[in-house]
N, C-alpha and C positions, 0 to 999 in steps of 0.2 A: 671307496671313499662316499657313494649316494648314500646309503645308511646315517653314516655319522654328519652328512652334508643338512640332510632333511632333519635330525636333530637339534641339530646347532641351529638351524631355523624356528625350531618350534620353541625351541628355550626363549631365543632373542624374543621373537614376537608376544609371547605370554609374558611379557616383563609388564608390569602396569597396563594391563590392556583390560580394561572395563568398556565393554560395548554398551552394554543397554540394550535398546530398541537402535536398529543401524541403518534406519530406511536410509536418511538424510546420507548418510557417507556409504551407501549402495547405490546412488544417485547422483551423480555430478551434475553441476550446471555445466552445458558448453557455450563456450564463450570465443568475439571473434577477438579476442586480445585485451590490454589491459588497460583501463580508462583515463583519463588526467585524475580523475579523482583518487586512485588507487596508488599510482603513481608519486601525488603530491603529500598525499594527506595521512593522518595517524590513523590508526589501526580504528580506533573508536569514532573519530569522527565521520570516516568509510559506513560503518556498521549506520552509525546516528542522521546520516543524510538519504541512506539507501535503501532502509529496512523495508520499504511496502515494496520494491518496485523491482526485488530479483528472478520473480516468478515468470518473469518475462521472455526469460532465458532458456531455450531449452535442454533437457535433460539425456543426459548417456548412464546407463548403467554399466556399474563398474566391471560385471563380465564382459562387457564392451568395450570397453576404453580404451583396447589395443588393436583394436580390430577395426577395417576400414569402414568408412558409414554408407559406401556402396559399393558395387559389383563393380565400380570403372575406378575405384580410389583403390591406393596399397595403403598398407597397413602404415601407423605413422611412427619414425624413429626417437623426434623426441618431443617428448611431452612435458608440458609445465602442469601443475597442479596449484593454483594458487589461493589463500585463505589467512585472514586476520590471527594474531597472534592467540591461539588457545580455542582456536573453531574444530582442531582435530584434525590435523595435516597429517602426524606422527601417527593417531591412531589410526587413520586411516590406513596408511603403509603397513601397519601390523595386522591390520585387518584383512589387507590382501594375502598379505604372506604367509597370514596365517591360514588362509582359504584356500591359496593354490596348493601349500605343503599338503592340504588333506585332498589334493585332486579334485576339487571342488570349480576350480574357476583358471584360465589363464592356462589351457590344457597345451598352449600352443608354443608356449616356453620349456625349455626341457633343464633350465636355469633360471634362477632367479637370487638376484645379489644386493642386499641391502647395504648399505652407508649410511652415516649422518655425516653432514660436514663438522660436526663437532669433533666427531674420529678425525678428520682431514686434519683440522687445524693442528692436529700433535707432531705433522710432519711437514717438514720445509721441501721438499723433495720424492717424488714417485711416479714409478714409471707404472705404463699399462697395464704390467706386468704382474706389479706388485701391490697395485690399485685391487686387480680381481681377485688375488690371491688375499689381499687383507680383509675381503665383502666375504670369503670362503676359505679360511685357514686348511683346508682338506685338501684344495686342488692343487696340485702337483704341477710341476714345471711340464712334463707330459700331457699332462689333463689341460694344460692351460688353451694350449693350442687348439683343443676342440671344445672348448667352453668358447671362445674369441669367436669361432668358425660358427657356432651352433646357434638357435635361435634363444638369444638370452637377454634377462630385463637386468639392468643394472638400474638399483633404487637409489638417488642422492637425498636424501632429507636434510629439509631445514636450512636452505640457501642463506636465510637472512641472518642463520650465526657464524658462517663463514668469514674467518677473519680479514681475507683477502679479496679487497672488489673484481670482479672478472672485468677484465678489458677487452675486448675484441679487437680491438682498434687496433691494438699494437702487440698483435699476438706474434711468439716464434714461432713457425709450422713446425710441427713435430710428426712423423710418421713413423718412428720407431718403437714399437711395443713393448722394447727393452732399456730404452735408454731414461735416465732419469730426468726430470724438469719440475723445474716448481708445480706446484701443485694446484694453484691458479691456470697457469699457464698449461697444464695437464685436462684440464674440467675443459678451459677453452676449445682445445684440440679434440675432445671427444665430440664438444657439443657441434663443429663445425664438420665432424664427419674425416679427421686426419687420421685419427685412432680409431680403434676399435667400430668401424663402421658396420658394421653386422650388428652391432649390439644395441638393442632400444635402449633409450636413456628416461629413465622417468623421473624429475626434480621436483621436490615441494619446494615452497617458500611462501614468506608474504609479500603482499603486492610489491610493496616497493623495494625489496631487494628484487624479485622474480622481473621487475623492470629492466636489470643488467645486461640481459639476454635479449637481442635483436629481435624482432617480431617476423623476421623471415629467416630466422632458424628454428623457428617451434612447427613444428607438426599439428599440434594439437594443448589448447589451452581450456581447461577445466578452471572451476571453483565449487568450493565446497560450503553449500548450503548451511545457513545458520540454524538453532532451533527454529520450530513453529510453534503456537501457543498448544499443539497436541503434548509437540516434545519437550516444551517447558513445563507444563503440568505434571510428566511424567517423571522428568528431571525429579523435580522436586519432591515427586513420590517414593522417590527411591533412596534420595539424601534423607526423608524422616520417615523411612519405612514403618518403624514402631509407633510414629506417631501421625497419622492421619488427617487429623483436626487440625498439628501444628501446619501440616504442609499447606492446608488451603488457607490458613490466616497470611501464613508468609505470600503467596499465590495472591490473595486478593489486598493485600498491600502493595505488592510489585503491580498490579494492574490499576492502581489509582494512582501510579506513578509513572508516566508516559517514557521519560528519561529513559529510569532505570529500567524497564519491563524491555524496553528496544534491545541495550543492549546485554539483556539475557539470551539474546539470541546466540550468543559467544559461548558455550560451553563451560570454558573455565569461571567468565565472571558470574554465569546463573550461580557455579558453585560459590564464590565468594561470599556473592549478591544475597543468596538463598539463606545462606550458613551463618552469615551478620544478622540477618532480620530472623530469625532463628533464634539466635542467641540473646537477643534482645527481649523477643517476646517469649523464652521460659524463664527471663527474670526480671518481667513486671511484678512479681508477686512480693519483690527485694526492696523495689527504690521507687517513689511516684517519676523521677528520670525517666528510669526504662518506659515507659510508655511512650516517649515521645520515640516512633519508631523512624530512623534513617530515612532519610530525604534525597541527599544528594551522593556522589559521587565520594567525594570526603567521609563523610558519614558513615557511608557504611564500610570504606578500609581503615576508620579509627576504629568500627566495632571491633573490625574481624583480626586487626592489631592487638587490640585490650584481650579479646578471648585467647588469641598465639602468645602471648606475652601471661594470660594469667594459669595455663598449663591446657585444658581441654573445652573450657566451658561450661562443663557440667554443675553443680551442686556446689555455688562457692563458699557456701555457710560454714561448708565442711573442710576446705581447701583455703580458706583466709591462710593460715598461718605459713603454710606454703609460697602460694603468692608471694607475700611481703619476703620472704627469704628467698625466693627467685629474681624479684627484682630489688635488686640492691645495687652498689653503684656501677658495682663490674661491670655487670649484665647490660647497666646503661649507655657504657663507656664502649662496650660491643656491638649495639646497637649503631652508635654513634660512627663507628669503621664501619660495619656496612652500610650505613646513611653515604659516607665518605665513597665508598668504593663504587655505588650505587648512583653516584650524583656524577664521577667523574668517568666511568664507565659509560653511563647514558649520553653525557656531552662527545665521547669518542666513537657514540653506536655501538659499542663493545655488551655483549649479554651474556658470555661463556668465560668464566674465569678459571685460574690455574693456581695451585699453591703458591705461586711467586706473589701473582694478584693478592692475596690474601694477606700475603708478608708486609705486600709494599705500603696495603694501607690498613695493617693493623689488626687485622680480622685472627683473632687468637679461638679456631675453630674448635678447643675445647673447650671456651669457657660459652660455648652453646647448650643450652640444656636442649633435651631433646624435643620439646615440642615446637623450637625455632628450627632444627634442625630438619625435622620433617613436614612443617608446612610453611619456612621462607626461604629458605636452603637446601638445594635437590645436589647431590652428587653423583657420578657415574664415574665409573673404575674403565679406563681405555687402559692395553699394554702397558702404556708409556706412562702414563701422568694419572691423575686424578681431577674429575673439572666439577666445577660444580656452577650452580645456576638459577634463577628465581624462580618458582613455579607458573609466574605469567610477568609480560612486561610491566603489567600496572601495580605488582610489586614492589620493582627495584625503583618504578616514575615516585609511588607515595614515600619509599627510603631515603630515595636522594632529595623529595620536598624536604620530609624532616631534617635531614643534614642542613640542607642552606637554609630554611626557617631558622636552625638553630645557630648558625654560624654568623647569619645577616646581620642580627644585632650586635655583635662586637668585633666583625670582619675590618679589618682596616684598607684592602683591596680588591678588585675585581677577583670573584670566589670561580668565575666562570675562566680564567686565570690559574691554572694547576701551578704554576710555579712559583706565583705569588708578587710578579714585578707585574707589574699595571701603574695606571693612574689610580689617585688614592678613591676610596667612596668611603663615604660614613656614613653610618646608620642604615636603619631595617629598610627605610621607604626607597633610598636611593639605591637597596642590593635588590629591592621588589622590581623597581621600576626597569631597572637593567637586566631583570629576568623575563620581563613582558617584553622589553623591547627586543631581545635575545629571539624570543617563540615568533615575534612578529615578522622577526627578518628570516626566521627557518622558511627551508622553499618547501622541504614536505612534512612540517608540522612535528617534526619528531620533539617536540617540547611542549604540545598542546596539554597536555595532560599532565607533566609535573607542572607546568605555572597553574592548570586548574587547584591540584593539591595544595598549592602553595598558598592559593588565597584561600583554602578551604581549611587550612587551619587556623585561620584565622573567625570560623566559625564559632560563635556562643557553645552549640553542641558538638563539635569537635573538642574542643576546649574543655569542657566537662567529661567527657570520655578519656580522652589523654593524659587529664592533668591527673601530674607526680609521676608519670609513667616516660611521654616522650615530650610533655608540653608544661610550661608552670601555669598555676592556674589564673584565671582570668587575664594574662598577660595581654589578650587579644586586643583588648578594650582601649590599648592605648595606640594600636593600629589600622582598625576595621573601618574607622570613619576615611583615615588616609588613604586605605589602599582603594575603598571603593570609588574616590573622589579621583583617584591616577586612571582606572578604569574609564570612568566614565567622562573624562577630559580625552582621554585616546579616542575613544569614541566620538566624541562631540565632532573630529577631525572630517572635515570634508574630505571623503574618500571613496572609492568602490565597495561594497559588501563582500568580505571574501571569506572563507574559513576563519582565517586567523581572528577577522572581528567580531563574529562569531564567536568564536570563542570564549574572549572579553565579557560578552553577557553572560557566559554559563560560569566565569570566574566569576561575576556578580550574584549570579544564581548560590553558588557554591557558600560565598560568605553573606549569604541570606536578603541580599540589596535587594529586592524584587520589586519596587516601586512602578519602574520604569515599566518592567514586562507588566504590571497588573495593569496598568493605565492603557498598553498598547492593546492588550489583549481585550477588556472589558469592548474601545472603539471595533477591535475586528468582531467580536461578538455582533455589535448593535450600527455597525457598516457605519461609522462615524470615520472612515479614517483620515477624510480628506483634510489635506492642511497638516495635517500632526507629522508627515515624514518627513522631519528633519533627520542629518547624517547619523545621528545618534540612534534615531528612532527606526534609521532603516536596518541596521545591523539587529536591531529588537526583535524587531518585523522577522527578518530573514530567523533567529531563534525559534521564534512564535512558531513560523511555519514547521519546522520539523518538531514539536514541543508540544503543541498547544492541540487540544480535544477539539477545537473550532476548526482547525485545519486537517482534521485525521482524514476526512472524506471527500471537501473540496477548499480549497484555496481560494475565499472568494477578494481580490484585490479589486472588485470595480470602483467606479466612481472616483479613484482618489488616488492616484501615479502619474505622473507628467512627463516627459522624456528623458530627465534628468536621473528623477527617481528608479525610472525602469532600469536604464542602465545601470545606475548603482545597484539596483539589486539582483540585475540580470545574471550572475554567477551562481547566485541561491536558488533561483525560481525553476533550475532546468532539474532540481530534485524534487518537484514536486507530483504526484503523480496526477493532479484534478484541478486545473488551474484556470481558474473566470475572471476576466480581464476587461470586461461591458462596460463599453460606454467615459473610459480611459480619453475621447480625442485623439486616440492614436493616428498617428497620415503616415504615409510609405518609410519615413525614417526607421522609426520606431521596429515596423516589421522587417526591413533590414537588421536590425541589433535582432530582434527576437529569428528568424530565419539562420543566423549565428551559433544559436545556442539549440536549436532543434536540431542542425546538421551535427551535433557534436556526438562524438562515442557515449560521452557522460550524460546522455539526453536520458531523464526519464520519466516524460511528461507523456502521461497516456491520453489525456483531454484537455483542451484546452477553448474555451470561448472568449471570442473577438467581435462579440458581438456588438452593436451600435456604435461602432468608432467610427474614424473617417477613413478609411483603409481605400486604397485606389488600384487603377491596375499594376504601377508600378511595385505597391508593397503586394499584392498578389501574387506577382512573378516572384518576388524574392522569397517568399514563404511555398511557392512550386519549388522553387530549386532545393530548399532544403527538404523536401517531401521525397525527393529525388534518393536520398540518401537516409531519411530517418528512419528507425526502423521500431520506434517504441510507440507514439503516435497512433491514436485507435478514433478518435473522434476530434472532428475539427467543427466549429461552430463560427460561421463568418456572417451571418443575417444581418442587416441591415447596415452596410455599410455600403461605398459608391464603388463597387465592383460590376465592370463591364464585360460586353467579350472577349477584348482582349487576354484580361484577368483569368477566366473562364479557363478560356484556348489554355492560357501557362497551368491552370491546374486540373486538367484535363492529359496533357503532357506527362507532368509528375505521376496521374493516375496509371498511365500506361507501364510505368515501372514500379511504382510502389505496390506492394503487396500486403500490406500490414494495415493499412488507415480502414477504418469498418464504417465511417459515419462523417457524412460531408453534409453543412449546413449552409446554404446561399440565401435562404429565407431575404425577401426584398432587397433586391439585387439586378441591376437591371442587365443582367447577360444577353438577353434578347434570344433571338432565333439562335445566331448561330454562335453563339457561345453554347447554347445548349446541343446546337449540332456538335460543338467539341468535345464536349462532355458523352453525348452518344456514343461519339467514335470510340475514346475510352473503354465505356463499360463493354465495349466488343472485345477487347484485350483483359479489361480488369475484372476477375470471378471471384475478390474478397471486398469491396464495396456491398456493402448489405443496407445502408441506409441512403437516401441523396433526397434532400426538402430542396426543392425548387419552387417552392409557392410564393406569388408575387416576382414573378423574375420575367415577364412577358416571354412568357416561350412561344406561346401565340399558336395556329394549327401545324405551321411547318416544321416548329421544335419537336410536336407531338409525334409527328411522322417521324421525325428521326428519333425520338424515344421508343417509339415503337420496332423500329429496324433492329435499333440494339436489343431491345426486347427478345427479340429471337433467337439471338446467340448469344443472352447473356443470363450464367444459372446461379449466379451469386448474389444479386443485389435481394432482398426480402421486404423492403420497403419503400415505395415510390411516393413521393407527396407533389401533387402537380395544382396546387389549388388555386385561383386569385389570376388564373393566366390569361382567359378568353381565348381556350383552345375550342370553344363549339364545336359544332356537331363533326364537323371536318376532323378537330383533335381527337375527340371520343370516339367517332368511326378509327382511325388512325391508332389509337391503342389496344382499342378493340382486336383488331388483327394480331398485334403482340402478344395480346394474354390468349389466342387462340393457339399459337407455338407455343407460349410460356407457363411451363407449372411450378416455378419455385416462387415467384413474386406472389408472399401473402400480404401486402398491402397497399391500395392503392387510394388514394383521397385525391377528388375531381371536385372539392366545395368549389363554389361559387365559378361555374365558368361558362355559365351561357348556355347549359347543353339541353336542350328540348328533347323531346319524344324520338326523332329521329335520328341521335346519339347515343339515346338510350336503348333504342331498339337494337343499335351495332353490338352493345356493350352485354346486352342479356343473350344475345345470340353465342358470342364468345363464352360466356358463364355456363350456358347448355354443354360445353364441351372443356371448357378448363376443369383444372384437377387443380387449384393448388390455391387459390387465393379465399385467404380467411375473412380480410377486412375488404368492407366498398365502402367511400363515402360519397353520394350522390348531395349533400345536403345544401340549398341555398342555390338552385338552378330553376329550372322552368318545366319539370317534366309533371303533366296530366295525367290523366286515369287514364287516356291512350297507354302512355308511358308505363304506369301501373300494373295495369294489365299483361304487357311483354315482362317485367319482371316476376311477377305472378308466374308465366310460364316457365323462366326460369329457374325462379324456386322449386319448381315440382323436377326439376330435370339436375339441379344441381345439388350434389350430397357433400358440398368441403366447405361453403361460403358462411362463416360464423357471425358476423358481425356487419348488419345493414342498415346506414346512416342517411333519410329520405326525408330529414327536416327540411323546414321550410320551402317545400316546395307547394304545388298544385293539386295534390291528389283529389281530394274533397272523398265523399263517401262513398263513393263508386271505386275511386281507385283502392282506396282502405280494405273496400271489401271483396274485392277481387285479389288482393294480398293473402285476406284474410282465409278465402276459401285456397289459399295455396300451401298455408302454414299446417291444415288439416294435412299433409299428404306430405309436406317436408318436416325432416324430423332431425337438421341439424344445426339450423340458424337458432343464434342463443341468444340475439339483442338484435333487438328490431328500435329505431326513434324513427316517431312520426310526426314530432312536435310542428306547430305551427303551419300543418296543411289542411287548414278551414273543415276538418273533421266534427261532426257531430254524433248524434246520439245514433244513428244506424249503423257507422262505423265500428261505433264503441261494442254495438251488438254485434255483429259480424266475429269484431276481434274475440268478443266474448265467446260466442260458438266457437271459432279454433282453438282458444286456450284450453277447450273442455278434450279436445282432440290431440293438441299438440304438446310434446313431452322434452321437448328440445328448450324452449326460448327461457331465457331465463330474466332476459332484462325490456320490459318494453316502457317506451314514454311514450306520453300523447300530453305533453304541456302545451299550454296555449292553444286547446283546441275546446271547442265549446258540445261536449259532448254530454253536460248535463247530469242531472241525477238519475234520468233515464238510459243513459248510456253507462253510468257508473252501477246500477244495480243490476247492469247483464254484466258487467266485468264482476262483479261481486257473486255471481250467481257460479260463474265459471269458477271464482278461487275455491268455489264448495270442493271443486271435485280435482282443478290442477294442482298438481304436488310439485312442477317443479320454479315456475315462476319466484323468483328472489327480491327482484325491484319493480317497482312501479311508479312510475312519475305523473303525475295530475297536476302541475300546477296551472293553476289558473283556468281551468277548466269545468269553469259556471258550475260547481258542485254544491249542493246547501245541507239541510238539514236530513231529507230523505235520501241522498244518496248515502249523505255517513251512514247511516243507519242502514243500510243493504249494505255497506262495505262492513260495520261491524260485527252485521251478523254472519258475515263471510271468517273474518278473521277471529271469531270465537272458536273455532273450526280446522283451519287453516294454520298449518305449522314448517310452512316451505317460507313465503313470503318475510323478506329478512329489512329490505327498507320501502318504506311509504311517504311518499311527498303529497301533499295536499296545500301548497303555500299558496294563496291568492284567490280562496273561494270564500265560499260566504257560510260556511258551517259555523251554528251557532250555539247555546247551549242544549237543546234537543239532540244535536249533533254530538254532540261531547259527553250527553250523557251515555248516549250507546256507545263510544268508542270507548267510554270508560269502561263498562261491564263487560267490553271483548278483554280489554288489556287485563281484566282478573282472569282473564281464563289464557289467553294469548303466549306463549311462551319461547316465539320462534322471530318475533320480531325485534330486530336491534336499532332501526335508528326510524325516527317518527316525526315529520315535520310537519307542521299545525299553525307555523308564521303568516300575519295577516290573513287572519280568518274572523271572527266574529263573537269567540269565545265567553270572553269577558270574567269578571273574575269568578263567577259561580260555575263556570264549565272550565277554566284553570283549576280549579278545586276540585272538582268530578274527576278531573284526569289525576291529580295527585293523590287523593285519596284511593285512585284506584290501583296506583302503583307504591303506595304506603306500607305495603306489606311485603312482595319480593315481585319483582319481576325482572328480565331479560333486557332491557335498554341500555345502550350506552352513549345514545346521542337523540335527546328531544328540544325541540323548538318550539316555544309555545311566544316568541317576538309578535308582539304590534298585532296584540288581543284586548287592549283596555285591561288588563290586568291591576295595572297600577306596581307602587314600587313596595309599597308594605304587603301587600300578596303577592307579589313576587318573589320575595323572599322567603315569606312562608311554603309557598308552593315548590322552589325548588330545594328548601331544606327538608319538604317531607318526601320529594323525589329520590334524594339522595342518600334518603335515612337509611336503606339498605342496602344503594347501590352508589356506597361513595365514589367510586369512579366516574359516574355516569356525567355525560357531558349536560349543561340545562342550562339552555340559551332562553333568556325571557327578561 
């Protein structure tokens, strides 16, 4: 038995098995269950709205699919793998069986028994014993018992193609393995465990059909990933294996159309789409019309069907007689019969057909020439009968649309009533309205793409392609405007935006009526949506959120929503990965709405900004409750609202449970010490939050103490911003104590906190032992030269700090000199900010000496310090030796021509400095000449700012002349130098002559 059984399996799984790279099939998405979107929407709609969010799920390798997830769990018995039509479910099954038969996977299984629901459709009654023997005819009655008792895997592929819905609420219990019962009843008994309890059952299905199985009966739910960018590229390369340039051209075109490229995540559609675009591109030498590459779903399928009707899509100049012969009245009649079969089967949700179905709808199989048989209708033989099915659901939908389109022009009754007994319906427009209303009433959107195709058949481009094939030339002209009016009228109804209404906008896109979308997209880009969100525009906006490049990184809906429009859009906003809702005057009631979305399984929002609204404690509590169950949100920005201690406590309580949120911003909310205490308590338990913004939140010294206690026990927080909180020396000392025991915090911002030398002394002592902090901001405090000496001592001991910001303190020359001496020893610090510190030439000289020894500092900021020409000369001398400094900021540093000349001398040889800022100084023509001479030799400088100096026209010309030959600058600013308009144009053109990408501000 075993050799024949294995041979049968190998034969079965090798049929139509074209794996290519199988990385996505080898790693499935492990999900908790089906979302509402998956249960209620068309497959294509699922892809269109969630294509950017699938990576948030965990992955499980195929070889571990049937194994326990941990040593404390047991192997799953019932597994369901869901995937949209054409994603590769059957290919996955064949891959697994093929690999198992070679002994490379699933070694725990003694038997693997694959069956398709298409096969089961041919039986009315079966027993469990017959089911097993049907999967493997070589299993005898005597060996059946051993199969039932062994570790066996039963695979049931394609639940969505099963002719009978599964009813788990009214199932007759059967425990007799030999008793024949209705097949649907047999399946439900197997899933419930009344039959074949020891057998592992793996079911594959489209999501809508998979929802028939109660979640409580499924031990493991997985999904198949769609193609990513690299896989689309690889697929197209294999599709056009002999023409790589054609593959590149197809991909380039698809990437310009986000809607089509998104759907290319489905391998079957990627094949159709790539083939159609390639077909058109190969024909561009035949007709100017062919240059109009397909941009809509209808155009893609019209080209594909024309190619199929023509034969194989090769050189048509040699094939014209054969085409004319193939497309005769008989073949048109056959296509009409196929369309009728497709339409009425689509209504009944039937996707597998038998010879009786063919006869019923007048499909003469013998009249289908070979191209149609291979590409439009597939045949599968079973022991009892022959089965037929379309290669993909969209083929059925497109054919159904062509039939409905043709019939609607002459039908007298409702075409959706197959018997013809209905109230009279006259005229194409009435039938179109009927189809649209039927789709709007559909609970799961199964008519969405059909209606989209129906509208698309009115497109001028589609009419050109299919004229004299499936359509009458130019007949669309009488209906197009009327249909557009119908769709726009339906959109104007005051209603909540849904996938159904968004589909109406897509229908307008199919018939090339894109004015509404174009105007709103322009407003979206210009951030001028305020006052424009009518009911119709809300649906258009939801469409743009899915298709517009303006929303690809962030959906910015700031300053344009009110409560009503927010409520209307809510069901579609949950599919945006990055949502910005700033300054919409949202109050607590709007947060109740948002919380309901964040709590749903469908929610795909990863980042949301609600800054500058009017959210209070009540609204914050609603958001906090949603965070307890939300598993998608990574960043929440609530800055500048009206959140107090109670709101902060609610958020803190949610953080004790939520283990997904990475960033929380509460800037400019009066959470006070009590709110800070609550957040600190949450940090003790939460180790996933990485960024916490608490600037301007009235933390105070006591709040700092609480945060310090949390830091001793928290190892997840990486960035803590506590600026502008008046924590004083007491708070600084408390945080210093926390830093002593915490080595995972990377950034600490204590700007503007009234910290004096006492607080800095405590912080620097902590730095001597801390091994984690990379960035410390102490700007706008009260640190004097004594505090600077303590900082210098810390820099000699610390080897991890990279960025130190001491701007706007009271260091004076003595403090800067102390830090400079430490820099001779410190080889870790990369960025030092000392602007606004009353520094003069002595400080600059000390820093210049340090730069001769230091090899780690890359950024030095000395803005707003009176270092003068003498100080700059010292820095210039260092630049002749130093090879690591890349950015030097000397804005308003009292530098004149003398200093500029010294600096120019250094620039002539320095090949590391990339950014130089000399704004607001007193550099004149002589200084400009010196700088110009240096620029002729320097090839390292990328950004040069000479704004607000005294260069004049002559100085500007000197700089431009030096840059006229060749230079490496990408940005130069010469504004505020009394150059004049005419001179400015000449200078700018000269600088850009050999560097057109260089930004010149003048």
